[in-house]
C-alpha positions as CSV (number, residue, x, y, z in Angstrom):
1,M,-14.5,-5.7,-24.1
2,L,-15.7,-2.8,-26.3
3,R,-18.9,-3.4,-28.2
4,M,-18.8,-2.2,-31.8
5,N,-22.0,-0.1,-31.5
6,T,-20.6,2.0,-28.6
7,E,-20.9,5.7,-29.4
8,I,-17.7,7.6,-29.0
9,N,-18.3,10.5,-31.3
10,L,-16.9,13.2,-28.9
11,L,-13.8,11.1,-28.3
12,K,-13.2,10.5,-32.0
13,K,-13.6,14.3,-32.6
14,Y,-11.1,15.0,-29.8
15,W,-8.6,12.5,-31.2
16,Q,-8.4,14.7,-34.3
17,K,-7.2,17.7,-32.4
18,P,-6.4,17.2,-28.7
19,S,-6.1,20.4,-26.6
20,P,-4.3,19.6,-23.3
21,N,-3.9,22.5,-20.9
22,I,-1.8,21.7,-17.8
23,E,-2.2,25.3,-16.6
24,K,-6.0,24.9,-16.4
25,F,-5.5,21.6,-14.7
26,K,-3.4,23.2,-12.0
27,K,-6.0,26.0,-11.5
28,V,-8.7,23.4,-10.9
29,V,-6.4,21.6,-8.3
30,R,-6.2,25.1,-6.6
31,R,-10.0,25.0,-6.6
32,E,-10.5,27.9,-9.1
33,N,-13.8,27.7,-10.8
34,I,-12.7,28.3,-14.3
35,G,-15.3,26.2,-16.2
36,Y,-12.9,23.4,-17.1
37,L,-13.2,19.7,-16.2
38,P,-9.9,17.9,-16.2
39,F,-9.5,14.1,-16.4
40,V,-7.3,12.3,-14.0
41,E,-6.3,8.7,-13.1
42,L,-3.8,7.3,-10.7
43,G,-3.1,4.9,-13.5
44,V,-4.4,3.1,-16.5
45,D,-3.5,-0.5,-16.8
46,E,-1.1,-1.3,-19.6
47,E,-3.6,-3.9,-21.0
48,V,-6.1,-1.1,-21.5
49,M,-3.5,1.3,-23.0
50,K,-2.3,-1.5,-25.4
51,F,-5.8,-2.3,-26.5
52,V,-6.8,1.3,-27.2
53,T,-3.4,2.1,-28.8
54,E,-3.5,-0.8,-31.2
55,R,-7.2,-0.8,-32.0
56,Y,-7.9,2.9,-32.3
57,F,-4.7,4.7,-32.9
58,G,-3.0,2.2,-35.3
59,R,0.2,2.0,-33.3
60,K,2.2,-1.0,-32.3
61,W,2.4,-1.4,-28.5
62,V,5.9,-2.1,-27.3
63,E,6.6,-3.5,-23.8
64,P,9.3,-1.8,-21.8
65,G,12.4,-4.1,-22.0
66,S,16.0,-4.3,-21.0
67,N,17.2,-1.8,-23.6
68,I,16.7,1.9,-23.9
69,E,15.2,1.8,-27.4
70,S,12.2,-0.4,-26.3
71,E,11.8,1.9,-23.2
72,K,11.7,5.0,-25.4
73,L,9.1,3.3,-27.7
74,Y,7.0,2.4,-24.7
75,W,7.0,5.9,-23.3
76,E,6.2,7.3,-26.7
77,N,3.1,5.2,-26.7
78,V,2.2,6.2,-23.1
79,I,2.5,9.9,-24.0
80,H,0.4,9.4,-27.1
81,F,-2.3,7.6,-25.2
82,Y,-2.6,10.3,-22.5
83,Y,-2.6,13.0,-25.1
84,K,-5.3,11.5,-27.3
85,M,-7.5,10.4,-24.4
86,G,-8.0,14.0,-23.1
87,Y,-5.5,14.2,-20.3
88,D,-3.5,17.3,-19.6
89,Y,-0.6,15.3,-18.2
90,V,1.4,12.1,-18.5
91,M,1.6,10.1,-15.3
92,V,5.2,8.9,-14.8
93,W,5.9,6.0,-12.4
94,K,9.3,4.9,-11.3
95,F,10.0,1.2,-11.8
96,M,12.3,0.8,-8.8
97,E,12.5,-2.8,-7.8
98,F,11.7,-3.9,-4.2
99,P,12.3,-7.6,-4.0
100,K,9.2,-9.3,-2.7
101,S,7.5,-12.6,-2.1
102,M,4.0,-12.8,-3.5
103,R,1.3,-15.3,-4.1
104,K,0.1,-15.7,-7.7
105,G,-3.2,-16.5,-9.2
106,E,-5.0,-16.5,-12.6
107,D,-6.1,-13.1,-13.9
108,T,-9.6,-13.5,-15.2
109,A,-10.0,-9.9,-16.4
110,S,-11.4,-9.2,-19.9
111,L,-8.0,-7.8,-20.9
112,S,-6.0,-10.4,-18.9
113,R,-2.4,-10.1,-17.8
114,V,-2.4,-13.9,-17.3
115,Q,-1.4,-13.7,-13.6
116,R,-2.1,-11.4,-10.6
117,D,-0.2,-11.4,-7.3
118,W,-0.9,-10.5,-3.7
119,T,1.0,-10.4,-0.4
120,V,0.9,-13.2,2.1
121,N,0.4,-12.5,5.8
122,K,4.1,-12.8,6.5
123,G,6.4,-10.9,4.1
124,I,10.1,-10.8,3.6
125,I,10.9,-8.7,6.7
126,S,9.8,-9.8,10.2
127,S,13.0,-9.3,12.2
128,W,16.1,-7.1,12.5
129,E,18.1,-9.8,10.7
130,D,15.7,-9.7,7.8
131,F,15.9,-5.9,7.8
132,E,19.6,-5.9,7.6
133,R,19.8,-8.6,4.9
134,Y,17.1,-7.0,2.7
135,P,18.5,-5.6,-0.6
136,W,17.1,-2.1,-0.3
137,P,17.0,-0.3,-3.7
138,E,19.2,2.7,-4.2
139,V,18.0,6.0,-5.7
140,K,20.4,6.7,-8.6
141,E,20.2,9.6,-11.0
142,S,20.9,7.3,-13.9
143,F,17.6,5.5,-13.2
144,F,15.6,8.6,-13.9
145,W,16.6,9.2,-17.5
146,F,13.1,8.5,-18.8
147,Y,11.7,11.5,-16.9
148,K,13.7,13.8,-19.1
149,F,12.7,11.8,-22.2
150,V,9.0,12.2,-21.4
151,S,9.5,15.9,-20.7
152,Q,11.3,16.5,-24.0
153,N,8.6,14.6,-26.0
154,L,5.4,16.0,-24.5
155,P,3.0,17.7,-26.8
156,E,2.4,21.4,-26.3
157,G,0.2,22.0,-23.3
158,M,0.9,18.9,-21.4
159,G,2.7,18.4,-18.1
160,I,4.1,15.6,-15.9
161,I,2.7,14.2,-12.7
162,D,5.1,12.1,-10.7
163,C,4.0,9.0,-8.8
164,P,7.0,7.4,-7.1
165,L,6.7,3.6,-6.8
166,G,2.9,3.6,-7.0
167,G,2.6,2.8,-3.3
168,G,3.5,4.7,-0.2
169,V,5.2,4.1,3.1
170,L,2.3,2.1,4.6
171,D,1.6,0.3,1.3
172,Y,5.2,-1.0,1.0
173,A,5.6,-1.9,4.6
174,M,2.3,-3.7,4.9
175,N,1.7,-5.1,1.4
176,I,5.2,-5.7,0.0
177,L,7.8,-6.1,2.8
178,V,6.2,-7.1,6.1
179,G,2.6,-8.3,5.6
180,Y,-0.5,-7.0,7.4
181,E,-0.7,-9.5,10.2
182,T,3.1,-9.4,10.9
183,L,3.1,-5.6,10.9
184,C,0.2,-5.6,13.5
185,Y,2.3,-7.8,15.8
186,L,5.5,-5.8,15.3
187,L,3.8,-2.6,16.3
188,Y,3.6,-4.1,19.8
189,D,6.5,-6.5,19.8
190,D,9.2,-4.4,18.2
191,P,8.1,-0.8,17.4
192,K,11.7,0.2,16.8
193,L,11.9,-2.2,13.9
194,V,8.6,-0.8,12.5
195,E,10.0,2.7,12.8
196,A,13.2,1.7,10.9
197,I,11.2,0.1,8.1
198,F,9.0,3.2,7.6
199,E,12.1,5.4,7.8
200,K,13.9,3.4,5.1
201,I,10.9,3.4,2.8
202,G,10.1,7.1,3.4
203,K,13.7,8.1,2.7
204,I,13.7,6.2,-0.6
205,L,10.4,7.9,-1.6
206,L,11.6,11.4,-0.5
207,D,15.0,10.9,-2.4
208,S,13.0,9.9,-5.5
209,Y,10.9,13.0,-5.3
210,K,14.0,15.2,-4.9
211,M,15.6,13.6,-7.9
212,V,13.0,15.1,-10.2
213,I,12.7,18.5,-8.7
214,G,13.5,21.1,-11.4
215,L,12.3,18.8,-14.2
216,D,10.9,20.8,-17.1
217,K,7.0,20.6,-17.3
218,L,6.7,18.9,-13.9
219,A,3.3,19.9,-12.4
220,G,2.9,17.9,-9.2
221,F,2.9,14.7,-7.3
222,I,0.3,12.1,-6.7
223,Q,1.3,9.8,-3.8
224,G,-0.5,6.5,-3.3
225,D,-0.8,5.1,0.2
226,D,-3.9,3.0,1.0
227,M,-4.7,3.5,4.7
228,G,-8.1,2.1,5.2
229,F,-10.7,-0.5,4.5
230,K,-14.5,-0.2,4.5
231,T,-15.2,0.9,8.0
232,A,-11.9,2.0,9.6
233,T,-8.2,2.7,9.0
234,L,-6.0,-0.3,8.6
235,V,-4.0,0.6,11.6
236,S,-5.0,3.1,14.3
237,P,-5.0,6.8,13.5
238,E,-2.3,7.2,16.2
239,V,0.0,4.8,14.4
240,L,-0.6,6.6,11.1
241,R,0.2,9.9,12.8
242,K,3.4,8.5,14.2
243,Y,4.8,6.5,11.3
244,V,3.1,7.4,8.1
245,L,1.7,11.0,7.9
246,P,5.0,12.7,8.8
247,W,6.4,11.3,5.6
248,H,3.5,12.6,3.5
249,K,4.0,16.0,5.2
250,K,7.6,16.0,3.9
251,F,6.5,15.1,0.4
252,A,3.8,17.9,0.4
253,Q,6.3,20.4,1.7
254,L,8.8,19.5,-1.0
255,A,6.1,19.9,-3.6
256,H,4.9,23.3,-2.3
257,D,8.4,24.7,-1.8
258,N,8.9,24.1,-5.5
259,G,5.6,25.4,-6.8
260,L,4.0,21.9,-7.3
261,F,0.8,20.4,-6.1
262,F,0.5,17.3,-3.8
263,I,-2.5,14.9,-4.2
264,I,-2.9,11.8,-2.0
265,H,-4.4,8.6,-3.3
266,N,-5.8,6.8,-0.2
267,C,-8.2,3.8,-0.6
268,G,-10.6,3.0,2.1
269,Y,-12.0,4.8,5.1
270,C,-10.0,7.8,6.2
271,E,-12.5,10.1,7.9
272,S,-10.7,9.9,11.2
273,I,-7.5,11.3,9.6
274,M,-9.0,13.8,7.1
275,D,-8.3,16.8,9.2
276,D,-4.7,15.6,9.6
277,L,-4.3,15.2,5.9
278,I,-5.8,18.6,5.2
279,E,-4.4,20.7,8.0
280,D,-1.1,19.0,8.9
281,V,0.0,17.2,5.8
282,S,-1.4,20.0,3.7
283,I,-2.6,17.9,0.7
284,D,-4.0,19.8,-2.2
285,G,-6.4,17.0,-3.2
286,K,-7.8,13.6,-2.3
287,H,-8.1,10.7,-4.7
288,S,-9.8,7.3,-4.4
289,F,-13.5,6.9,-3.4
290,E,-15.9,4.1,-3.0
291,D,-19.7,4.6,-2.8
292,T,-20.0,2.1,0.1
293,I,-17.7,4.2,2.2
294,M,-18.4,7.8,1.2
295,P,-19.6,8.7,-2.3
296,V,-17.5,11.3,-4.0
297,T,-20.5,13.7,-4.1
298,D,-20.8,13.6,-0.3
299,F,-17.1,14.1,0.1
300,K,-17.2,17.1,-2.2
301,K,-20.0,18.6,-0.2
302,K,-18.1,18.1,3.0
303,Y,-14.5,18.9,2.0
304,G,-14.7,20.6,-1.4
305,E,-14.1,24.1,0.0
306,R,-10.8,22.9,1.6
307,I,-9.2,20.6,-1.0
308,A,-9.6,19.5,-4.6
309,V,-11.7,16.3,-5.2
310,V,-10.2,13.9,-7.6
311,G,-11.9,11.0,-9.4
312,G,-14.7,9.2,-7.7
313,V,-16.6,7.2,-10.3
314,D,-17.1,4.0,-8.2
315,M,-15.1,1.1,-9.5
316,N,-18.0,-1.4,-9.0
317,K,-20.4,0.8,-10.9
318,L,-17.8,1.6,-13.6
319,S,-17.2,-2.1,-14.1
320,S,-20.8,-3.4,-13.8
321,L,-23.3,-0.7,-15.0
322,T,-23.9,-0.3,-18.7
323,G,-25.4,2.2,-21.1
324,K,-27.9,4.7,-19.8
325,K,-27.6,3.6,-16.2
326,L,-23.9,4.3,-16.1
327,Q,-24.4,7.5,-18.1
328,R,-26.9,8.8,-15.6
329,Y,-24.7,7.9,-12.7
330,I,-21.7,9.7,-14.1
331,Q,-23.8,12.7,-15.1
332,G,-25.0,12.9,-11.5
333,I,-21.4,13.0,-10.2
334,I,-20.4,15.7,-12.7
335,K,-23.5,17.8,-11.9
336,K,-23.0,17.8,-8.1
337,C,-19.2,18.0,-8.1
338,D,-18.2,20.3,-11.0
339,S,-20.6,23.2,-10.4
340,T,-18.3,24.9,-7.9
341,G,-14.9,24.0,-9.4
342,G,-12.1,22.0,-7.7
343,Y,-13.3,18.7,-9.2
344,L,-11.4,16.4,-11.6
345,L,-13.2,13.6,-13.3
346,G,-11.9,10.0,-13.2
347,S,-12.5,6.6,-11.7
348,G,-12.6,5.9,-8.0
349,N,-9.2,4.1,-8.3
350,T,-7.6,3.3,-11.6
351,I,-8.7,2.1,-15.1
352,A,-8.0,-1.5,-14.3
353,N,-8.0,-4.2,-16.9
354,Y,-11.3,-5.5,-15.7
355,V,-13.1,-2.2,-16.4
356,P,-14.9,-2.6,-19.8
357,V,-13.3,-0.2,-22.2
358,E,-16.7,0.9,-23.5
359,N,-17.5,2.1,-19.9
360,Y,-14.2,3.9,-19.7
361,F,-14.9,5.6,-23.0
362,L,-18.4,6.5,-21.8
363,M,-17.0,8.3,-18.7
364,L,-14.6,10.3,-20.9
365,E,-17.5,11.1,-23.3
366,E,-19.5,12.6,-20.5
367,G,-16.5,14.6,-19.4
368,L,-16.0,16.0,-22.9
369,R,-19.7,16.8,-23.0
370,Q,-19.3,18.9,-19.9
371,R,-16.2,20.7,-21.2
372,N,-18.2,21.6,-24.3
373,K,-21.0,23.0,-22.2
374,N,-18.5,25.2,-20.2
């Protein structure tokens, strides 16, 4: 929770007159050294947005509901949050429902959502019969009305980044539909079923992207798909090259054909497939970093001349360090990563509801300080 004595002078000043610039954001993604440090997150948990919106902006938070009016009020608050907090864009997620079976547990975060859920080893689909019975969601134009609403209500200078479903083809196969253990068995026992599952998910994602092509103020895509853990990819690089990366290549091609950028969010170790992501998939940027795997500063030094580097303030440090220690850590990242351009400041993953809001503010304060220097 935010301590009352936390200094957020630069943020308070920025709140009075925000100055978003999506064109500068896009130039930084293209690795132009223009002396501008954008902020970026794959997402900010709603609990954090609600807390900041109600406490600091004096607005009532409205949960998205079953009627259009509550949805509009929700998106108005989301737009206002991103605008005030120094972002050049609004992240828009699709809320397409994939029926799933999850375990539930108590959420002990400081801004708790009451319950969290996670996937069991065996998901809903483990056979062809399950595959055929599964109620796959349909991509319908009527479902995308809120994209136009956001576009029409953006403040001057802001753009839209699209993030379909949050997860990617591997995420949904492994974490939502099949389960990690079951997927590993199926790769050997029934590779045709695995191929069909990836094909179905990939097609839904691709159709979702196609639905928003031509949207006014659309700047690019960030596609999440966690492919690794601490020391290796979750499945072999060969499996990723066969079933997963070809879909990302299609997403990137669609983006580039329409003048948009494509950034991948990939948690965990991915060193063995980085050349595939850069040369074959043709990503414009990489998001999600952990210091125990490869600090963002090391990644920037190794790959920063080839792609944009996005985020990287380690989640453990963002959550546990305080005051001067956190400030020095963030300053070190900015100093090493922003000097040559092609760097966008943010967390290593997302602003989760367990991240102290004061630490989130401190990160943005350091970013604004760097913008003022430039």
